[in-house]
Steps between C-alpha positions, in 0.01 A plus 500: 500500500198703614243404761145567381203510737176415315226631730141412412181615671209317342298203627463362144756365254555601139203301375265747670711808566627731226772643722624152593494380139713794392722471807570133430580578136741771615688289754523203262650723228731661756635165616557391140706816438681494838569136573751574777269725700313369803123555511320469833121484489306666778126429479358737760177302522694193610760666720476607861491881477437636852307823535650767717282455808527533876729195528740651248510841667543337839777274368686788340479695825638210701787455253599864544497459877669160504189326627382147433240450229198274535486204258238681290700822492816311410326315216354813342801727546734227380294436189490871413878512535537197270285663232698824516838324487384299198386819328827683567710208374325494161624700203181525297131495585197405293168590663193335345157627610151564377342839554233453766288798602754738338794346690626144558412207732557586868763228539732710281469794739578268790809380312618855424460580870735211577779642284469868595763480772730783605864396476426232241308650206535866601660712768424825679741791459502866596377572148218248528461132405739357239450176307758223535399290196684699236639199312164327445251468214125441513197434279127502573272285285140603560169401342228765486154416376448854373723768350706683761822593322328803347163669488256594778576195719879549506495692828314215673778240466684474832673159495778577255530854629546367853774259392664783306516713815637208704771419243601867490505507880730197498725667243438238228621676181306290247131418541280418202137402452347250259122525490221285357203731458141496382421127496187548712397821330542344156439126552494429128864616488612324819696214342676730256587739781650214701700368206636847426600549865673161508697596190608827665596310815718255310679786323550697821641192674797497263623838623388495863 
């Protein structure tokens, strides 16, 4: 049995969001093909995702020195630790995001910050950092209103590229992308583009 973490970063559901519609189709098809696997949903817009701020830095410093944390420091540092432990314990990850301003919603960056932890997802060695997540698998489902997989705008896309770098840093050996593109650029094709992406998602779910 595999543990799957379904991580979404969109304030809308599938009725308004192309990425969420395709993400929901994917996870539904995955569960139908892998009935014994456990899927945990993590809606980043509904979860408490602390930013790394002064309380967090202060709390980390006190932990290293054996000091006592304030209630606010304890709450934030503890929550970040919970998020990282949940991430490490999963076997597969599905990230679902829109492309906003060439990247993704800021809550996803805050979440990634919570799981970039030395000794848990990577470690430092004399040869440099080494990823510790070498038995994991990940997928990024991303909606892009224009065309960014090729052509003149390809170099502008930074959300999937960022997640690619992070997964490589963690040592994750398998990271794929499933993209819904062009629905804003070609509104007359939007429904067909969504249907085609949902079909691809359902097929990919069978082998993920």
